[in-house]
DSSP file (Angstrom, degrees, kcal/mol; ACC not computed):
  #  RESIDUE AA STRUCTURE BP1 BP2  ACC     N-H-->O    O-->H-N    N-H-->O    O-->H-N    TCO  KAPPA ALPHA  PHI   PSI    X-CA   Y-CA   Z-CA
    1    1 A M              0   0    0      0, 0.0     2,-0.4     0, 0.0    35,-0.2   0.000 360.0 360.0 360.0 140.5   96.4   50.7   94.8
    2    2 A I        -     0   0    0     22,-0.2     2,-0.6    33,-0.1    26,-0.1  -0.695 360.0-159.9 -86.0 131.3   97.9   50.8   98.3
    3    3 A K        -     0   0    0     -2,-0.4     3,-0.1     3,-0.0    42,-0.1  -0.957  18.7-129.8-113.0 118.3   95.6   52.1  101.1
    4    4 A Q        -     0   0    0     -2,-0.6     3,-0.1     1,-0.1    17,-0.0  -0.392  31.5-103.5 -64.9 136.5   97.4   53.3  104.1
    5    5 A P        -     0   0    0      0, 0.0    -1,-0.1     0, 0.0     3,-0.1  -0.297  50.2 -88.9 -57.4 145.9   96.1   51.8  107.4
    6    6 A A    >   -     0   0    0      1,-0.1     3,-1.9     2,-0.1     4,-0.3  -0.221  49.2 -95.6 -59.3 144.3   94.0   54.2  109.3
    7    7 A Y  T 3  S+     0   0    0      1,-0.2    -1,-0.1     2,-0.1     7,-0.0  -0.373 110.9  25.8 -60.9 135.6   95.8   56.5  111.8
    8    8 A G  T 3  S+     0   0    0      2,-0.3    -1,-0.2     4,-0.2    -2,-0.1   0.341  91.4 100.3  93.1  -6.6   95.7   55.1  115.3
    9    9 A T  S <  S+     0   0    0     -3,-1.9     2,-0.3    -4,-0.0    -2,-0.1   0.580  86.6  37.9 -86.9  -8.4   95.3   51.5  114.2
   10   10 A R  S    S-     0   0    0     -4,-0.3     2,-1.6     2,-0.1    -2,-0.3  -0.891  93.3-101.9-134.6 165.7   99.1   50.9  114.8
   11   11 A N  S    S+     0   0    0     -2,-0.3     2,-0.3    -3,-0.0    -2,-0.0  -0.551  75.0 122.8 -90.1  71.9  101.6   52.0  117.3
   12   12 A V        -     0   0    0     -2,-1.6    -4,-0.2     3,-0.0    -2,-0.1  -0.942  56.0-121.5-129.7 153.6  103.4   54.7  115.1
   13   13 A N     >  -     0   0    0     -2,-0.3     4,-2.4     1,-0.1     5,-0.2  -0.343  33.7 -98.3 -89.0 174.6  103.9   58.4  115.7
   14   14 A D  H  > S+     0   0    0      1,-0.2     4,-2.5     2,-0.2     5,-0.2   0.886 121.0  53.1 -59.1 -42.5  102.7   61.3  113.5
   15   15 A A  H  > S+     0   0    0      1,-0.2     4,-2.4     2,-0.2    -1,-0.2   0.918 110.6  46.8 -62.6 -43.6  106.1   61.7  111.7
   16   16 A Y  H  > S+     0   0    0      2,-0.2     4,-3.1     1,-0.2     5,-0.2   0.936 111.9  50.9 -62.7 -45.7  106.2   58.0  110.7
   17   17 A Y  H  X S+     0   0    0     -4,-2.4     4,-2.1     1,-0.2    -2,-0.2   0.900 112.2  46.5 -60.8 -42.1  102.5   58.1  109.5
   18   18 A K  H  X S+     0   0    0     -4,-2.5     4,-1.9     2,-0.2    -1,-0.2   0.902 113.7  48.3 -66.5 -41.8  103.2   61.2  107.4
   19   19 A F  H  X S+     0   0    0     -4,-2.4     4,-2.2    -5,-0.2    -2,-0.2   0.940 111.8  49.4 -62.5 -47.4  106.4   59.7  106.0
   20   20 A E  H  X S+     0   0    0     -4,-3.1     4,-2.6     1,-0.2     5,-0.2   0.895 108.4  53.9 -59.3 -41.3  104.6   56.4  105.2
   21   21 A A  H  X S+     0   0    0     -4,-2.1     4,-2.2    -5,-0.2    -1,-0.2   0.905 108.6  49.4 -60.4 -41.7  101.8   58.3  103.5
   22   22 A R  H  X S+     0   0    0     -4,-1.9     4,-1.9     2,-0.2    -1,-0.2   0.896 111.7  47.9 -65.0 -40.5  104.3   60.1  101.3
   23   23 A M  H  X S+     0   0    0     -4,-2.2     4,-2.2     2,-0.2    -2,-0.2   0.895 111.1  50.7 -68.6 -39.1  106.0   56.8  100.3
   24   24 A I  H  X S+     0   0    0     -4,-2.6     4,-2.9     1,-0.2   -22,-0.2   0.892 107.7  54.0 -64.2 -39.4  102.7   55.2   99.6
   25   25 A E  H  X S+     0   0    0     -4,-2.2     4,-2.1    -5,-0.2    -1,-0.2   0.909 107.5  51.1 -60.4 -41.9  101.8   58.2   97.4
   26   26 A K  H  X S+     0   0    0     -4,-1.9     4,-1.2     2,-0.2    -2,-0.2   0.935 113.2  44.3 -60.4 -46.7  105.0   57.6   95.4
   27   27 A M  H  X S+     0   0    0     -4,-2.2     4,-2.0     1,-0.2     3,-0.3   0.909 113.1  50.4 -67.6 -41.3  104.3   54.0   94.8
   28   28 A N  H  X S+     0   0    0     -4,-2.9     4,-2.3     1,-0.2    -1,-0.2   0.851 103.5  60.9 -64.4 -33.6  100.6   54.6   93.9
   29   29 A A  H  < S+     0   0    0     -4,-2.1    -1,-0.2    -5,-0.2    -2,-0.2   0.870 112.7  36.5 -61.8 -36.6  101.7   57.3   91.4
   30   30 A V  H  < S+     0   0    0     -4,-1.2    -1,-0.2    -3,-0.3    -2,-0.2   0.779 121.4  44.7 -87.6 -27.5  103.6   54.7   89.4
   31   31 A M  H >< S-     0   0    0     -4,-2.0     3,-0.7     1,-0.2    -2,-0.2   0.696  86.3-164.5 -91.0 -19.7  101.3   51.7   89.9
   32   32 A G  T 3<  -     0   0    0     -4,-2.3    -1,-0.2     1,-0.2     2,-0.1  -0.381  58.5 -32.9  67.8-149.6   98.0   53.5   89.2
   33   33 A D  T 3  S+     0   0    0    -32,-0.1    -1,-0.2    -4,-0.1     2,-0.1  -0.215  83.2 152.2-103.8  47.0   94.9   51.6   90.3
   34   34 A I    <   -     0   0    0     -3,-0.7     2,-0.4    -2,-0.1    -3,-0.0  -0.460  52.0-108.5 -68.1 147.2   96.1   48.1   89.7
   35   35 A E        -     0   0    0     -2,-0.1     2,-0.3   -33,-0.0    -1,-0.1  -0.647  37.4-164.3 -81.5 130.4   94.4   45.6   92.0
   36   36 A L        -     0   0    0     -2,-0.4     2,-0.1   -35,-0.2    -1,-0.0  -0.847  19.1-119.7-112.1 149.0   96.6   44.2   94.7
   37   37 A T     >  -     0   0    0     -2,-0.3     4,-2.7     1,-0.1     5,-0.2  -0.415  34.6-108.1 -73.8 163.8   96.1   41.2   96.9
   38   38 A K  H  > S+     0   0    0      1,-0.2     4,-2.5     2,-0.2     5,-0.2   0.890 122.2  52.0 -60.1 -38.5   96.0   41.8  100.6
   39   39 A A  H  > S+     0   0    0      2,-0.2     4,-2.2     1,-0.2    -1,-0.2   0.911 109.9  47.7 -65.3 -42.6   99.5   40.2  100.9
   40   40 A E  H  > S+     0   0    0      2,-0.2     4,-2.3     1,-0.2    -2,-0.2   0.933 113.5  47.8 -63.0 -45.5  100.9   42.4   98.2
   41   41 A E  H  X S+     0   0    0     -4,-2.7     4,-2.3     1,-0.2    -2,-0.2   0.909 110.6  51.6 -62.0 -42.3   99.4   45.5   99.8
   42   42 A K  H  X S+     0   0    0     -4,-2.5     4,-2.1    -5,-0.2    -1,-0.2   0.904 110.4  49.0 -61.6 -41.7  100.7   44.5  103.2
   43   43 A T  H  X S+     0   0    0     -4,-2.2     4,-2.5     2,-0.2    -1,-0.2   0.907 111.6  48.5 -64.9 -42.3  104.2   44.0  101.8
   44   44 A L  H  X S+     0   0    0     -4,-2.3     4,-1.7     2,-0.2    -2,-0.2   0.847 109.8  52.1 -70.1 -32.9  104.2   47.4  100.0
   45   45 A I  H  < S+     0   0    0     -4,-2.3     4,-0.5     2,-0.2    -1,-0.2   0.918 110.5  49.0 -64.9 -42.8  103.0   49.1  103.2
   46   46 A W  H >< S+     0   0    0     -4,-2.1     3,-1.4     1,-0.2    -2,-0.2   0.928 110.3  50.8 -59.7 -45.3  105.9   47.5  105.1
   47   47 A L  H >< S+     0   0    0     -4,-2.5     3,-2.1     1,-0.3    -1,-0.2   0.832  97.8  67.9 -63.1 -32.5  108.3   48.6  102.4
   48   48 A A  T 3< S+     0   0    0     -4,-1.7    -1,-0.3     1,-0.3   -25,-0.2   0.684  92.6  61.7 -62.5 -17.0  106.9   52.2  102.7
   49   49 A G  T <  S+     0   0    0     -3,-1.4    -1,-0.3    -4,-0.5    -2,-0.2   0.521  89.7  88.8 -86.2  -5.9  108.5   52.3  106.2
   50   50 A W  S <  S-     0   0    0     -3,-2.1     5,-0.1     1,-0.2   -27,-0.1  -0.152  96.9 -56.7 -81.0-178.1  112.0   51.9  104.8
   51   51 A E    >>  -     0   0    0      1,-0.1     4,-1.5     3,-0.1     3,-0.7  -0.223  48.4-118.8 -59.1 149.1  114.3   54.6  103.7
   52   52 A E  H 3> S+     0   0    0      1,-0.2     4,-2.7     2,-0.2     5,-0.2   0.864 113.9  59.2 -58.7 -37.2  113.0   56.9  101.0
   53   53 A S  H 3> S+     0   0    0      1,-0.2     4,-2.2     2,-0.2    -1,-0.2   0.848 101.9  54.8 -62.8 -32.6  115.8   55.8   98.6
   54   54 A T  H <> S+     0   0    0     -3,-0.7     4,-2.1     2,-0.2    -1,-0.2   0.930 110.5  44.5 -64.8 -45.6  114.6   52.2   98.9
   55   55 A V  H  X S+     0   0    0     -4,-1.5     4,-2.7     1,-0.2    -2,-0.2   0.913 112.0  53.7 -64.6 -42.5  111.1   53.3   97.8
   56   56 A D  H  X S+     0   0    0     -4,-2.7     4,-2.3     1,-0.2    -2,-0.2   0.895 108.5  49.5 -59.5 -40.5  112.6   55.5   95.0
   57   57 A H  H  X S+     0   0    0     -4,-2.2     4,-2.2     2,-0.2    -1,-0.2   0.908 110.8  49.1 -66.6 -41.5  114.6   52.5   93.7
   58   58 A L  H  X S+     0   0    0     -4,-2.1     4,-2.4     2,-0.2    -2,-0.2   0.932 111.5  49.2 -61.9 -45.6  111.6   50.3   93.7
   59   59 A V  H  X S+     0   0    0     -4,-2.7     4,-2.4     1,-0.2    -2,-0.2   0.902 110.1  52.1 -60.4 -41.9  109.5   52.9   91.8
   60   60 A S  H  X S+     0   0    0     -4,-2.3     4,-2.3    -5,-0.2    -1,-0.2   0.906 109.3  48.9 -61.7 -43.0  112.4   53.3   89.3
   61   61 A V  H  X S+     0   0    0     -4,-2.2     4,-2.5     2,-0.2     5,-0.2   0.923 110.3  50.8 -63.9 -44.1  112.5   49.6   88.6
   62   62 A I  H  X S+     0   0    0     -4,-2.4     4,-2.4     1,-0.2    -2,-0.2   0.919 110.9  49.3 -59.9 -43.4  108.7   49.5   88.1
   63   63 A E  H  X S+     0   0    0     -4,-2.4     4,-2.4     2,-0.2    -1,-0.2   0.901 110.6  50.3 -63.1 -41.1  108.9   52.4   85.7
   64   64 A K  H  X S+     0   0    0     -4,-2.3     4,-2.5     2,-0.2    -2,-0.2   0.913 111.0  48.5 -63.7 -43.2  111.7   50.7   83.7
   65   65 A V  H  X S+     0   0    0     -4,-2.5     4,-2.6     2,-0.2     5,-0.2   0.919 111.4  50.0 -63.3 -43.5  109.8   47.4   83.5
   66   66 A A  H  X S+     0   0    0     -4,-2.4     4,-2.2    -5,-0.2    -2,-0.2   0.914 112.1  47.7 -62.7 -42.9  106.6   49.3   82.3
   67   67 A R  H  X S+     0   0    0     -4,-2.4     4,-2.4     2,-0.2    -2,-0.2   0.922 112.4  49.2 -62.9 -43.7  108.6   51.1   79.6
   68   68 A K  H  X S+     0   0    0     -4,-2.5     4,-2.3     1,-0.2    -2,-0.2   0.920 111.6  48.2 -63.4 -44.8  110.3   47.9   78.4
   69   69 A R  H  X S+     0   0    0     -4,-2.6     4,-1.1     1,-0.2    -1,-0.2   0.891 111.2  50.9 -63.2 -39.5  107.0   46.1   78.2
   70   70 A A  H  X S+     0   0    0     -4,-2.2     4,-0.7    -5,-0.2     3,-0.4   0.906 110.8  48.9 -64.7 -41.6  105.4   49.0   76.3
   71   71 A E  H >< S+     0   0    0     -4,-2.4     3,-0.8     1,-0.2    -2,-0.2   0.884 107.6  55.3 -63.9 -39.2  108.4   49.0   73.8
   72   72 A D  H 3< S+     0   0    0     -4,-2.3    -1,-0.2     1,-0.2    -2,-0.2   0.745 101.9  57.9 -67.7 -23.4  108.1   45.3   73.3
   73   73 A L  H 3<        0   0    0     -4,-1.1    -1,-0.2    -3,-0.4    -2,-0.2   0.721 360.0 360.0 -77.9 -21.1  104.5   45.6   72.3
   74   74 A V    <<        0   0    0     -3,-0.8    -1,-0.2    -4,-0.7    -2,-0.2   0.464 360.0 360.0 -81.7 360.0  105.3   48.0   69.5
């Protein structure tokens, strides 16, 4: 699970922090509470600062992979 850095620990404004929180929520919703390495979490936090469509595409790919793997198990 991705944990957003605490407010005030970086040089970002309120709007960015709120946007990033929303993108992290989207990613966490699809990933659940899988354990991430610090490097993986750092990369996903970085990605959360990109355009919303970029995060949406990543979430879509993760969902497709999960569905495919579930189908392959049956």
